[in-house]
C-alpha positions as CSV (number, residue, x, y, z in Angstrom):
1,M,-5.5,-4.1,6.2
2,S,-2.3,-4.7,8.0
3,R,0.8,-3.1,7.2
4,I,4.5,-3.3,8.1
5,G,7.4,-0.9,6.9
6,N,10.1,1.4,7.7
7,N,11.7,4.7,6.5
8,F,15.1,5.9,5.3
9,Q,16.7,9.4,5.4
10,L,18.5,9.5,2.3
11,S,19.5,13.2,2.7
12,R,18.2,16.0,4.8
13,N,15.2,16.6,2.7
14,L,15.1,13.2,0.8
15,R,13.1,10.4,2.5
16,V,12.2,6.7,1.0
17,S,9.4,4.4,3.0
18,L,9.3,1.1,2.1
19,A,6.5,-1.3,3.1
20,A,4.6,-4.5,2.7
21,D,1.2,-5.2,3.7
22,V,-1.9,-7.9,3.6
23,R,-5.4,-7.2,3.2
24,G,-8.8,-9.3,2.7
25,Q,-12.4,-9.0,2.6
26,L,-15.0,-11.9,3.5
27,W,-18.8,-11.4,2.5
28,D,-21.1,-13.5,4.1
29,R,-23.8,-13.9,1.6
30,F,-22.1,-13.0,-1.7
31,D,-18.5,-15.2,-1.5
32,A,-17.5,-14.8,-5.1
33,F,-16.4,-11.2,-3.6
34,D,-13.8,-12.8,-1.2
35,E,-10.6,-11.2,-1.4
36,L,-7.3,-11.6,-0.3
37,G,-4.2,-9.6,-1.4
38,A,-0.7,-9.1,-0.7
39,G,1.5,-6.3,-2.1
40,A,4.6,-3.8,-1.5
41,S,4.5,-0.6,-1.8
42,V,7.9,2.6,-2.1
43,D,7.1,6.1,-1.2
44,L,9.5,8.8,-1.9
45,R,9.0,12.3,-0.6
46,Y,11.0,15.5,-0.7
47,R,10.6,18.4,1.9
48,F,11.7,22.0,0.6
49,G,12.8,24.1,3.2
50,L,13.1,23.4,6.9
51,G,11.0,23.1,9.9
52,R,7.8,20.8,10.0
53,Q,5.5,23.2,8.2
54,A,7.7,23.2,5.1
55,P,5.6,21.9,1.7
56,W,6.9,18.8,0.6
57,I,5.8,16.5,-2.8
58,S,5.7,12.7,-2.0
59,L,5.7,10.1,-5.2
60,E,3.8,6.8,-4.0
61,D,3.4,3.6,-5.9
62,R,2.4,-0.1,-4.9
63,A,2.7,-3.5,-6.5
64,G,0.7,-6.2,-5.2
65,Y,-1.8,-9.4,-6.2
66,D,-5.6,-9.6,-4.9
67,R,-7.4,-13.2,-5.6
68,F,-10.8,-13.3,-5.8
69,R,-12.9,-16.7,-5.0
70,E,-14.6,-17.6,-8.5
71,T,-17.1,-20.2,-8.4
72,A,-18.5,-22.2,-11.1
73,R,-21.6,-20.4,-12.7
74,S,-24.5,-22.2,-14.1
75,S,-26.3,-21.4,-17.2
């Protein structure tokens, strides 16, 4: 999986991260499991307090599309 993104500091304790990703998987023997996918994700993080050890909460979601190779099945 390859991912590229950027963080934006909205306020002192609020940060949003936007990212795009590409992932793939190839099978040698079972080609119906081959997968190629792309998507985008967003992460909103709020920090309670000051310093590196301050607790925080994060909400993250990803939207994407995964394509699988479908082969004709004989009966």
